Structures are given as structure tokens and as C-alpha cells.
C-alpha positions as CSV (number, residue, x, y, z in Angstrom):
1,M,-7.7,19.5,-14.0
2,A,-8.8,16.8,-11.5
3,R,-6.6,13.9,-10.4
4,I,-8.4,10.6,-10.1
5,L,-6.5,8.2,-8.0
6,I,-7.4,4.5,-8.3
7,L,-6.1,2.1,-5.6
8,G,-5.7,-1.4,-6.8
9,G,-4.8,-3.0,-10.1
10,G,-7.2,-5.9,-9.9
11,Y,-10.4,-6.5,-11.9
12,G,-12.2,-3.4,-10.5
13,G,-9.3,-1.0,-10.6
14,L,-8.2,-1.9,-14.1
15,Y,-11.6,-1.7,-15.7
16,T,-12.5,1.5,-13.9
17,A,-9.4,3.1,-15.4
18,R,-10.2,1.7,-18.9
19,Y,-13.8,3.0,-18.8
20,L,-12.5,6.4,-17.5
21,E,-10.1,6.6,-20.4
22,R,-13.0,6.2,-22.8
23,R,-15.3,8.7,-21.0
24,L,-13.0,11.6,-20.0
25,P,-11.8,14.0,-22.6
26,R,-8.1,13.6,-23.4
27,G,-5.8,15.9,-21.5
28,Q,-8.5,17.4,-19.2
29,H,-8.0,15.1,-16.2
30,E,-5.2,12.9,-14.8
31,I,-5.9,9.2,-14.0
32,V,-3.4,7.5,-11.7
33,L,-3.5,3.8,-10.7
34,V,-1.5,2.5,-7.7
35,S,-0.9,-1.3,-7.7
36,N,1.4,-3.6,-5.8
37,E,1.9,-5.6,-9.1
38,N,2.4,-4.4,-12.6
39,Y,-0.3,-6.8,-13.8
40,M,-4.0,-7.6,-13.3
41,L,-4.7,-11.2,-12.4
42,Y,-7.7,-12.6,-14.1
43,T,-8.8,-14.7,-11.1
44,P,-11.6,-16.7,-12.8
45,L,-8.9,-18.5,-14.9
46,L,-6.6,-19.2,-11.9
47,P,-7.8,-22.8,-11.5
48,E,-7.0,-23.6,-15.1
49,A,-3.5,-22.1,-14.6
50,A,-3.0,-24.2,-11.5
51,G,-4.3,-27.3,-13.3
52,G,-1.9,-26.9,-16.3
53,A,-4.7,-26.1,-18.9
54,L,-3.3,-22.6,-19.3
55,E,0.2,-21.1,-19.2
56,P,0.3,-19.1,-15.9
57,R,1.6,-15.9,-17.6
58,H,-1.5,-15.9,-19.9
59,V,-3.9,-15.3,-17.0
60,V,-2.3,-12.0,-16.1
61,V,-2.6,-8.7,-18.1
62,P,0.2,-6.1,-17.9
63,L,-1.4,-2.9,-16.7
64,R,0.8,-0.7,-18.9
65,T,-0.3,-2.5,-22.1
66,A,-4.0,-2.5,-21.1
67,L,-4.1,1.2,-20.2
68,S,-3.1,4.0,-22.7
69,R,-3.8,7.2,-20.7
70,T,-3.4,6.1,-17.1
71,R,-0.3,6.7,-15.1
72,V,0.6,3.4,-13.4
73,V,2.5,3.7,-10.0
74,L,3.9,0.5,-8.5
75,G,3.7,0.3,-4.7
76,D,1.8,-0.9,-1.6
77,V,-0.8,1.4,-0.2
78,T,0.2,2.0,3.4
79,G,-2.2,4.9,4.4
80,V,-5.3,6.7,3.3
81,D,-6.3,10.2,4.6
82,P,-9.7,11.2,3.2
83,A,-9.7,14.5,5.2
84,G,-6.4,15.6,3.7
85,R,-7.2,13.8,0.3
86,T,-3.8,12.0,0.3
87,V,-2.7,8.4,0.0
88,E,0.6,7.1,1.3
89,F,2.3,4.2,-0.6
90,E,5.6,2.3,-0.5
91,P,7.2,1.9,-3.9
92,P,9.7,-0.9,-4.5
93,D,12.6,1.2,-3.3
94,G,11.0,1.4,0.1
95,A,10.8,5.2,0.4
96,L,7.3,6.2,1.5
97,R,5.6,8.7,-0.7
98,L,2.4,10.7,-0.8
99,L,-0.1,11.2,-3.7
100,S,-2.9,13.8,-3.5
101,Y,-6.2,13.3,-5.2
102,D,-9.4,15.0,-6.1
103,H,-11.4,11.8,-6.4
104,L,-10.3,8.5,-4.9
105,V,-11.5,5.0,-6.2
106,F,-11.0,2.3,-3.6
107,A,-10.5,-1.0,-5.5
108,L,-8.0,-2.9,-3.3
109,G,-10.2,-6.1,-3.2
110,S,-10.0,-8.6,-0.4
111,T,-7.5,-10.7,1.5
112,T,-7.6,-14.4,2.5
113,R,-9.2,-15.0,5.9
114,M,-7.6,-17.9,7.9
115,P,-9.2,-18.2,11.3
116,G,-6.8,-18.6,14.2
117,S,-9.3,-20.8,15.9
118,V,-8.2,-23.8,13.9
119,P,-4.8,-25.0,15.3
120,G,-2.1,-25.3,12.6
121,L,-4.2,-23.8,9.8
122,R,-2.2,-20.6,9.3
123,E,1.2,-22.4,9.6
124,R,0.4,-25.3,7.2
125,A,-2.4,-24.4,4.8
126,I,-2.0,-22.5,1.5
127,G,-4.6,-20.0,0.1
128,F,-5.8,-19.9,-3.5
129,K,-6.0,-16.3,-4.4
130,T,-2.7,-15.3,-6.0
131,L,-0.7,-16.5,-9.0
132,A,2.1,-17.5,-6.7
133,E,-0.2,-19.7,-4.7
134,A,-1.6,-21.3,-7.8
135,I,1.9,-22.1,-9.2
136,F,3.0,-23.4,-5.8
137,L,0.0,-25.7,-5.5
138,R,0.5,-27.0,-9.0
139,N,4.1,-27.8,-8.1
140,R,3.0,-29.3,-4.9
141,V,0.7,-31.8,-6.6
142,L,3.3,-32.8,-9.1
143,Q,6.0,-33.1,-6.5
144,H,3.8,-35.3,-4.3
145,L,3.2,-37.6,-7.3
146,E,7.0,-37.9,-7.7
147,L,7.5,-38.6,-3.9
148,A,4.7,-41.1,-3.8
149,D,6.1,-42.9,-6.8
150,A,9.4,-43.3,-5.0
151,A,7.9,-44.0,-1.5
152,A,8.0,-47.6,-0.1
153,D,5.8,-46.8,2.8
154,D,2.0,-47.0,2.1
155,E,1.2,-44.7,5.0
156,A,3.5,-42.0,3.5
157,R,1.9,-42.5,0.1
158,R,-1.6,-42.0,1.5
159,S,-0.7,-38.7,3.0
160,L,1.2,-37.6,-0.1
161,L,-1.7,-38.4,-2.5
162,C,-4.4,-36.8,-0.4
163,F,-5.3,-33.1,-1.1
164,V,-7.9,-31.4,1.1
165,F,-9.7,-28.3,-0.2
166,V,-11.6,-26.3,2.5
167,G,-14.5,-24.4,1.1
168,G,-17.2,-25.7,-1.2
169,G,-17.8,-22.5,-3.1
170,Y,-16.9,-21.8,-6.7
171,A,-13.2,-21.2,-6.0
172,G,-12.7,-24.4,-4.0
173,V,-14.7,-26.6,-6.3
174,E,-13.0,-25.3,-9.5
175,A,-9.5,-25.6,-8.0
176,A,-10.1,-29.2,-6.8
177,A,-11.7,-30.2,-10.1
178,E,-8.9,-28.8,-12.3
179,L,-6.0,-30.1,-10.1
180,H,-7.8,-33.5,-9.9
181,A,-8.0,-33.6,-13.7
182,M,-4.3,-32.8,-14.0
183,A,-3.3,-35.4,-11.5
184,L,-5.4,-38.1,-13.2
185,E,-3.8,-37.3,-16.6
186,A,-0.3,-37.4,-14.9
187,L,-0.9,-40.9,-13.4
188,R,-0.2,-42.5,-16.8
189,Y,3.5,-41.7,-16.3
190,Y,3.6,-43.3,-12.9
191,P,3.1,-47.0,-13.3
192,S,3.3,-47.7,-9.6
193,L,0.4,-45.3,-8.8
194,D,-3.3,-45.7,-9.7
195,A,-6.4,-43.5,-9.5
196,G,-7.6,-45.5,-6.5
197,R,-4.7,-44.1,-4.4
198,L,-5.4,-40.5,-5.4
199,R,-7.7,-38.7,-3.0
200,F,-9.1,-35.2,-3.5
201,M,-11.5,-34.0,-0.8
202,V,-13.6,-30.9,-0.6
203,L,-14.9,-29.8,2.9
204,E,-18.0,-27.6,3.1
205,A,-19.4,-26.4,6.4
206,G,-22.9,-26.0,4.8
207,P,-25.3,-28.7,3.7
208,T,-24.0,-28.8,0.2
209,I,-21.4,-27.3,-2.1
210,M,-22.1,-24.3,-4.4
211,R,-25.3,-23.4,-2.6
212,D,-26.0,-20.5,-5.0
213,L,-27.1,-23.1,-7.6
214,G,-30.1,-24.1,-5.5
215,E,-30.2,-27.2,-3.3
216,E,-31.5,-29.7,-5.8
217,F,-29.1,-28.7,-8.6
218,A,-26.2,-28.3,-6.2
219,Q,-26.8,-31.9,-5.1
220,R,-26.7,-33.1,-8.7
221,V,-23.4,-31.3,-9.2
222,Q,-22.1,-32.8,-6.0
223,R,-22.9,-36.3,-7.2
224,R,-21.3,-35.5,-10.6
225,L,-18.0,-34.6,-8.8
226,I,-18.2,-37.8,-6.6
227,R,-18.5,-39.9,-9.8
228,K,-15.3,-38.2,-11.0
229,G,-13.5,-39.4,-7.9
230,I,-13.7,-36.2,-5.8
231,E,-14.8,-36.8,-2.3
232,I,-17.3,-34.3,-0.9
233,R,-17.7,-33.8,2.9
234,A,-20.7,-31.5,3.5
235,A,-21.5,-30.2,7.0
236,T,-17.9,-30.7,7.8
237,S,-15.0,-28.4,8.6
238,L,-11.5,-28.5,10.0
239,R,-10.8,-29.0,13.7
240,E,-7.0,-29.1,13.4
241,V,-4.2,-29.2,10.8
242,R,-1.2,-31.3,11.7
243,D,2.1,-32.0,9.8
244,H,0.8,-35.1,8.0
245,A,-2.9,-35.1,8.8
246,V,-6.0,-33.1,9.5
247,E,-8.7,-33.7,12.1
248,L,-12.3,-33.0,10.9
249,T,-15.2,-31.8,13.1
250,G,-16.7,-35.2,13.1
251,G,-13.5,-36.6,14.6
252,D,-12.1,-38.3,11.5
253,I,-8.4,-38.1,11.0
254,V,-7.4,-37.8,7.3
255,P,-3.8,-38.4,6.3
256,T,-2.7,-35.4,4.1
257,R,0.2,-33.0,3.6
258,T,-1.7,-30.5,1.5
259,V,-4.5,-28.3,2.8
260,V,-5.9,-25.6,0.5
261,W,-8.0,-22.8,2.1
262,T,-10.7,-21.3,-0.1
263,A,-13.3,-20.8,2.7
264,G,-13.4,-17.1,2.9
265,V,-12.0,-13.7,2.3
266,V,-12.3,-10.4,4.2
267,A,-12.3,-6.8,3.1
268,H,-8.9,-5.2,2.6
269,P,-7.5,-3.9,5.9
270,M,-7.1,-0.4,4.4
271,T,-10.9,0.0,4.5
272,A,-10.5,0.9,8.2
273,Q,-8.5,4.0,7.2
274,V,-11.1,5.1,4.6
275,S,-14.3,5.1,6.7
276,S,-15.6,3.9,10.0
277,E,-18.9,3.0,8.4
278,R,-18.5,-0.6,7.2
279,D,-20.9,-3.6,7.0
280,E,-20.7,-6.8,8.9
281,R,-18.0,-8.1,6.5
282,G,-15.8,-5.0,6.9
283,R,-16.7,-3.6,3.5
284,L,-17.1,0.1,2.8
285,V,-20.8,1.1,2.8
286,C,-21.6,2.8,-0.5
287,E,-24.4,4.8,-1.8
288,P,-26.3,3.4,-4.9
289,D,-24.0,5.4,-7.2
290,L,-20.9,3.8,-5.6
291,R,-19.8,6.8,-3.6
292,V,-18.6,5.9,-0.1
293,R,-21.3,7.0,2.3
294,G,-20.5,10.3,4.0
295,L,-17.2,11.0,2.2
296,A,-16.9,13.6,-0.6
297,G,-14.8,12.5,-3.5
298,V,-14.4,8.8,-2.4
299,W,-15.7,5.9,-4.4
300,A,-15.5,2.2,-4.0
301,L,-16.2,-1.1,-5.8
302,G,-15.4,-4.8,-5.8
303,D,-14.8,-7.1,-2.9
304,S,-14.2,-4.3,-0.3
305,A,-17.4,-2.4,-1.2
306,A,-21.0,-3.0,-0.1
307,V,-22.7,-1.6,-3.2
308,P,-26.6,-1.7,-3.3
309,D,-27.9,-3.3,-6.4
310,A,-31.1,-1.7,-7.6
311,K,-32.1,-4.9,-9.4
312,S,-31.8,-6.9,-6.2
313,G,-34.0,-4.7,-4.1
314,G,-31.1,-2.7,-2.7
315,Q,-29.2,-5.7,-1.4
316,S,-25.4,-5.5,-1.6
317,A,-24.0,-7.0,-4.8
318,P,-22.0,-10.2,-4.3
319,P,-18.2,-10.2,-4.7
320,T,-18.0,-11.7,-8.2
321,A,-16.1,-10.7,-11.3
322,Q,-19.2,-10.0,-13.3
323,H,-20.4,-7.5,-10.6
324,A,-17.0,-5.8,-10.3
325,L,-17.0,-5.3,-14.1
326,R,-20.5,-3.7,-14.1
327,Q,-19.6,-1.6,-11.0
328,A,-16.5,-0.3,-12.8
329,R,-18.6,0.8,-15.8
330,T,-21.2,2.5,-13.6
331,L,-18.5,4.1,-11.4
332,A,-16.7,5.5,-14.4
333,K,-19.9,6.9,-15.8
334,N,-20.9,8.5,-12.5
335,L,-17.4,10.0,-11.8
336,A,-17.4,11.5,-15.3
337,A,-20.9,12.9,-14.7
338,T,-19.8,14.4,-11.4
339,L,-16.8,16.1,-13.0
340,E,-19.2,17.6,-15.7
341,G,-21.9,18.6,-13.2
342,R,-24.4,16.0,-14.3
343,P,-26.5,13.7,-12.1
344,T,-25.3,10.2,-11.3
345,V,-27.2,6.9,-11.8
346,R,-27.8,3.9,-9.5
347,F,-25.9,0.7,-9.9
348,A,-28.3,-1.9,-11.3
349,H,-27.1,-5.3,-12.5
350,G,-28.8,-8.2,-10.9
351,N,-27.2,-11.6,-11.4
352,L,-26.9,-13.0,-14.9
353,G,-25.8,-16.4,-13.5
354,M,-22.9,-18.2,-12.1
355,L,-20.9,-20.9,-13.8
356,A,-18.0,-23.1,-12.8
357,G,-15.6,-25.3,-14.6
358,L,-15.5,-28.8,-13.3
359,G,-12.4,-30.1,-15.1
360,K,-11.9,-31.3,-18.6
361,H,-14.9,-30.6,-20.8
362,D,-17.2,-30.3,-17.9
363,G,-19.0,-27.4,-16.0
364,A,-22.1,-26.5,-14.1
365,G,-24.1,-23.4,-13.1
366,R,-27.1,-21.3,-13.9
367,M,-27.5,-18.9,-16.8
368,L,-30.5,-16.5,-16.4
369,G,-31.9,-18.9,-13.8
370,V,-31.7,-21.9,-16.1
371,P,-29.4,-24.8,-14.9
372,V,-26.8,-26.0,-17.3
373,S,-24.1,-28.6,-16.9
374,G,-21.7,-30.8,-18.8
375,P,-19.8,-29.7,-22.0
376,L,-22.3,-26.9,-22.8
377,A,-21.7,-25.2,-19.4
378,W,-17.9,-25.7,-19.9
379,W,-18.1,-24.0,-23.3
380,I,-20.2,-21.1,-22.0
381,V,-17.7,-20.6,-19.1
382,R,-14.8,-20.4,-21.5
383,T,-16.6,-18.2,-24.0
384,Y,-17.5,-15.7,-21.3
385,H,-14.0,-15.5,-19.9
386,L,-12.5,-15.1,-23.4
387,L,-14.8,-12.2,-24.1
388,Q,-14.1,-10.5,-20.8
389,L,-10.3,-11.0,-20.7
390,P,-8.7,-7.6,-21.5
391,T,-6.5,-7.1,-24.5
392,L,-6.4,-9.0,-27.8
393,A,-3.0,-10.4,-27.1
394,R,-4.1,-12.2,-24.0
395,K,-7.3,-13.5,-25.7
396,V,-5.2,-15.0,-28.5
397,R,-2.7,-16.6,-26.1
398,V,-5.5,-18.1,-24.0
399,L,-7.3,-19.4,-27.1
400,I,-4.1,-21.0,-28.4
401,D,-3.5,-22.7,-25.0
402,W,-7.1,-24.1,-25.0
403,N,-6.8,-25.5,-28.5
404,I,-3.5,-27.1,-27.7
405,A,-5.1,-28.7,-24.6
406,L,-7.8,-30.3,-26.9
407,F,-5.2,-32.4,-28.7
408,F,-2.4,-32.9,-26.2
409,P,-2.2,-33.9,-22.5
410,R,-1.6,-31.3,-19.8
411,D,2.0,-30.3,-19.1
412,I,3.2,-32.0,-15.9
413,A,6.6,-30.3,-15.6
414,Q,7.2,-28.6,-12.3
415,L,7.9,-24.9,-13.0
416,G,11.5,-24.8,-11.9
417,S,12.9,-24.5,-8.4
418,L,10.4,-21.8,-7.2
419,G,11.8,-21.4,-3.7
420,S,11.0,-17.7,-3.7
421,V,7.4,-18.3,-4.9
422,K,6.9,-20.9,-2.2
423,R,8.0,-18.5,0.5
424,E,5.7,-15.8,-0.9
425,A,2.8,-18.2,-1.1
426,E,3.4,-19.4,2.4
427,A,3.6,-15.8,3.7
428,V,0.3,-14.9,2.0
429,A,-1.3,-18.0,3.4
430,G,0.0,-17.2,6.8
431,R,-1.8,-13.9,6.9
432,G,-5.3,-13.8,8.1
């Protein structure tokens, strides 16, 4: 009997375990998954959870309900020894433990990268990668509406009602669009505030946001967001983050108390203990069948793996949910084939397209190379995510939330006194 040890309960880890459960004969092999949370966060729906279109609990999938034959172990991975085929982890009780393995699947994903070259960034900005950060940001927007409504000082109001998102990729644009839509809907309950005072700004170091769409279409999407009231600053980045303002590279000073960092992630630090052969982004270099190059019995996928895509001429697959899902399917197939003495196959997926939600009833992206936007793109985005979301229970809950949102305004209640969540979010944002 072989023990297959999966590190990470995110998208790649959970789906690898699910596919292995289907492919491996019952009782012949042991599947163990180590995760620092007892749930998988469906990150593509994180902006909607932050924007109040979805109940936050509905964008997470409990690992134990999604997996039937996999042993789930809660803990933080603290060490990997490929030579000894062991992994060290720290469970909630704090006592370090070891797990041996025959095959290791590295699926720990990535971490937020906040460069220390920008003064004040690590101390004052918040990331947008975890559920805690999304809840904290939602509360922050609603709290600042309350404070601005009570403020008598116009200068204080300007800084309270300005929200700066750094990074014009899909994550930053979707987060800004959803939170902007929530704030606009909430303004009806604040008679002293109006949409003209609200300022949502997206900073992008490149020439345009969402560059994967192609320059011409990306410019159209950019103009679409500007018409909604979202300010786009292309070819602009941060120079400094202060208590109540940011300085941009062009020298402009923007009054704000909220900076959201979505401008980049790095491979998980544990990759350094797995292999010395990593690409320029720190990702584990993999063979076409998802084995880590030069290591027997070690496989990798997701954000921390450089996996050649046969349909893209051998270029590394991008770190997207759709690619992680297909990598999980191929990895499980190849691992099962290896256990049974059969040949493996190359990962080949290509890119079906990328779509982003742009707030209420709006979206944009490319499907099979064809640009789509507006309500049709919004409907396609939601349909795709509903199909990919694991477990029927979560699909039904998300579908109910979406139908309620069609007829009723977004919930603008702050989610309790989340002091511990705030501290956790600030701690995550402070790492880099």
C-alpha cells in the first residue's frame, strides 16, 4: 500500500484528492491531505463575498464533506525532506509531527508579495487573497461610509471615501468593481454622502489593465470601468503609503486610508525545501507529466509549480483556477498510472479563456479567443463558477444567494466586531 501525501487544501490539493479517490481502487492506497484550514476557499468568488453579493461562508468548501476516502490532517507544513520522504507539520496543538510518504503532491499555492521597496506598504496595506482579508475589506468599506457620514471635515471625508487598489489584473479589477458596486448601493442609506464623493482607484504599472485581453479590448474594458465611476491609473504605481494618503510614481498625493494590494504573488516559501531547481518566479520546475524535475515520487501543481503545457508549445501554464483544475486531473491520472506501472501523459490544456466580473450584471473577457462583455460575460462567469464549485450543497447555497441578490439590495451590515479577523488579515498583509 502506498501513502500519497498532498500538501495544501486549496484548489489544486482538493481536486487532486477528489480525482485520486475516483481513480485508485478502494482500500489499496492511502490518501492524506495536510491543510492549515479545514476548508477550500473558492478564490474566484472572493470578490463577490467581499462585495456582499455572496455569504462569505458559501465560498468555502469543508474538506471533510468534499472528500470521502481522504484522511484530512490539520496543520501548517514546516518542513519537507524529499531524501527521507517525510514532511514535518505543526498541528493546532503546537506539537511538531512527521508524516512519511511514498508519493508527495506539492499544492501549497502562493503567498502575497509586498515589496519592501515601497515605504509603508507592508505596515498599512491589506492583501486580497484570504477570506479573512475579504471580510476585513468589506467591513472597512462599510465602516468608512459610517465615519464619513458622521465627519464634519471635508478632508477627512475625502480620505475615508477613497479606496486604492494596486494591481490591474483580474483580482484587483474584480475586487474594485464588486466593492464599488456595494458602496454605490449603500449610499442610498447615507443622505449626506453622494456618488461624487466616492473614489475607487485602480493602479496598474503596465500600459493598461487586464492585459491578457489584448490591448484594444482591454482599453474598451478600461473605458467601461471609468464610466461606472472607477478611476484607472495606468503606467502608475505606488511610491509611498502614508497614514492618510499615498504618493504615486508621478508625484500625485492621493488622500486615502485604504490600500488594497493585488499586484503579485510569489511561490510558497516551502518550495525551497523541496528542490533547488526553480524558475525565475520561485516555482518548482516540473516535467510535462507534473513530476518535480529530478525528484522521485514528488509531484507539483498550481501556483507554485512551473508546469509545461503541451498545447502552448511547452510554456509554463499560468497560475489560474482553470489550469489548476486540469493539472489536478492529469496529475491524478499520472500518479495512478505510475502506481499501476503504466506510462504517464503530458499536461495539455491551453487556455479556454479568461473572464472577470465587473460588478452587478456586468463582466468582460475572452472565451475561446472571442471577446465578450456586458450581461452575457457576467452570466458566463457565474455559470462556469457554479459548475466548478465542489459539492451540491455549496452550489445550491451560492445559487440561492445570487437569486436573492437579483431582487434585493446587497447586505450592508458589518459582520460583527471582527477584531481577531482584522489582526489576522493585517498579519497576512504584513508578510511579503
